[in-house]
C-alpha positions in Angstrom: 17.3 -12.3 16.4 18.0 -14.5 13.4 21.6 -15.5 12.8 22.1 -15.5 8.9 24.3 -18.9 9.2 21.4 -20.5 11.1 19.2 -22.8 9.0 15.5 -22.3 9.3 13.2 -25.2 10.0 10.1 -24.8 7.5 8.2 -27.7 9.0 6.8 -25.4 11.5 5.3 -23.0 8.9 1.9 -23.4 7.1 1.3 -21.9 3.7 -1.5 -19.7 3.7 -3.7 -19.3 0.4 -4.7 -15.8 -0.5 -8.3 -14.7 0.0 -9.0 -14.2 -3.6 -7.6 -17.7 -4.4 -9.9 -19.4 -2.0 -12.9 -17.5 -3.4 -12.2 -18.4 -6.9 -11.3 -22.1 -6.1 -14.7 -22.5 -4.2 -16.6 -20.5 -7.0 -15.2 -22.7 -9.5 -16.5 -25.8 -7.8 -20.0 -24.4 -7.4 -20.7 -22.0 -10.4 -19.9 -22.2 -14.0 -19.2 -18.4 -14.1 -18.4 -15.4 -11.9 -21.6 -13.9 -13.3 -23.7 -16.8 -11.9 -22.0 -16.7 -8.6 -22.4 -12.8 -8.3 -26.1 -13.5 -9.2 -26.6 -15.9 -6.4 -24.9 -13.6 -4.1 -27.1 -10.7 -4.9 -24.1 -8.4 -5.6 -23.0 -6.9 -9.1 -20.5 -8.9 -11.2 -17.9 -6.2 -11.0 -18.1 -6.2 -7.3 -17.5 -9.9 -6.9 -14.6 -9.6 -9.6 -12.8 -7.0 -7.2 -12.9 -9.6 -4.5 -12.0 -12.7 -6.8 -9.0 -10.9 -8.2 -7.6 -9.6 -4.9 -8.2 -6.0 -5.8 -10.3 -5.7 -2.6 -9.9 -7.8 0.5 -13.1 -9.5 1.8 -12.3 -8.2 5.1 -13.0 -4.7 3.7 -16.6 -5.7 2.7 -19.6 -4.9 4.6 -20.7 -7.5 7.2 -23.6 -8.3 4.9 -21.9 -8.9 1.7 -19.0 -10.7 3.3 -21.5 -13.2 4.9 -23.5 -13.4 1.5 -20.3 -14.3 -0.2 -19.3 -16.8 2.4 -22.7 -18.3 2.5 -23.0 -18.6 -1.3 -19.5 -20.2 -1.7 -20.0 -22.4 1.4 -16.9 -20.8 3.0 -16.6 -20.6 6.9 -16.3 -16.6 7.3 -13.6 -17.4 10.1 -11.3 -18.2 7.2 -10.7 -14.7 6.5 -10.1 -13.4 9.9 
């Protein structure tokens, strides 16, 4: 149990980037627009936008779509486990 008077050492913590931020950061490196990325993935623009905005989690995507997104954006799928 934490003592409220005890100081926490934050050196042992690692900041985790949200899934949607990882997707968009990598997409911007590889594609000029979300539309171009969605087209390369073979999915609808609105579907990609839901993942890129955080409205939907990539872990809720079908296996096929999740892998297509990761492959197109050159992201290791294990990043999202």
